[in-house]
N, C-alpha and C positions, 0 to 999 in steps of 0.2 A: 260120234264123228270125230275123226282126228283133226287136229288144228295144224295147218301148214303155214309156216312163216316164210315169207320170201324176202326177208331182209338180206341184202347183199347178193341177191340172185342175179342182178344185172351189173356188168361192169360200168363204172362211171367214166373211165378214161376212154378216149377214142383211139389211143395208140399205146402200146406197151413200150417200156424202156428196153433198150438193147444194151447188154453188158458184155464186155470182153475182158479177158484176163491174159496177162503176158509176163513171162519171166524174161526181163530185158537184159540181164547180166551187164549192167552199166547203162545208165541213162545219160549217155554222152551226147554232146551237141551234134556229133556226126550221125547219130541215130534218129534225131528228131524228125527229119523229113520223112523217113520210112515209117515212123510212128504216125505222123499225120496222114500219110497215104493209107495205112491200115485202117485208121479210124474212119476215114472217108469212104474207102472201098467197101467196108463192112457195115457202114451206116451205124456206127457205135455211138450211143449217147453217153456211156460211162466206160472208162477203161481203167482196169485195176492192174497196177504194175508192181511186181515184186523183184527183189534182188536189183534195186536201182543203183546201188553202190554210190550214193550221193552223200554230200554233207549239207548242213542247213543252209549254207550260202551258195548252193549249186547254181551254176549258169544255166543249165538246162531247165530247172524248175522256174527260174526267173523268166526264161524265154517262153515257156508254156503260158505263164501268167500274162506276159506282155502281148501274146498272140490272142488273148481273150478267153483262154481256158481257166476254169476254176480248178484249183489244184489243192488237194489236201495231202500233205506228205509227212513222213516221219523218217528221218535219217537214223541210222543206227548210232546211238551215242558213243562217242569216243572217250577213252579213259583220259585222265588229266595228263598222263605221260605221252599219249599219242595225239593229243589235241592239235599240236602244231605240226604233225606229220603230214607229208604229202602222199603217203601210202594210200592205196585204195581202201575205202571204207565199205567193206562188204556188208550186205544186208540192205535194209531200207525198203520202204514201200511208198506208193503214191496212188491217189485216186484222181483221175483227170476227167 
C-alpha cells in the first residue's frame, strides 16, 4: 500500500496577499494620491515600485511612512561627485 502524506495539503491562511508592481518613473509627491488610489482600487496589500528616481531623504518616502505605510526602499547610490547634485537620481526601488 502506498503511503500518502497530506502535509501542507490545506492552506492555513484565509486570504491570499495581493501584490502589484509598477514602474512609476519618479515617485514625486504629485503622484502619491494616484498611487494611493491604485492601491485602494485594486485592493493591493503590497506594491512593488521600480524606477522611483528618489534619494535617501525623499519627501515622498517620508510621506508614505507618515501615512502609515511600511516602506522598504533603496535609492540608487550617487557618486561622491554627484552627491550634492539636484539632478534626477534615476533608478531606485521601493516596497510599500
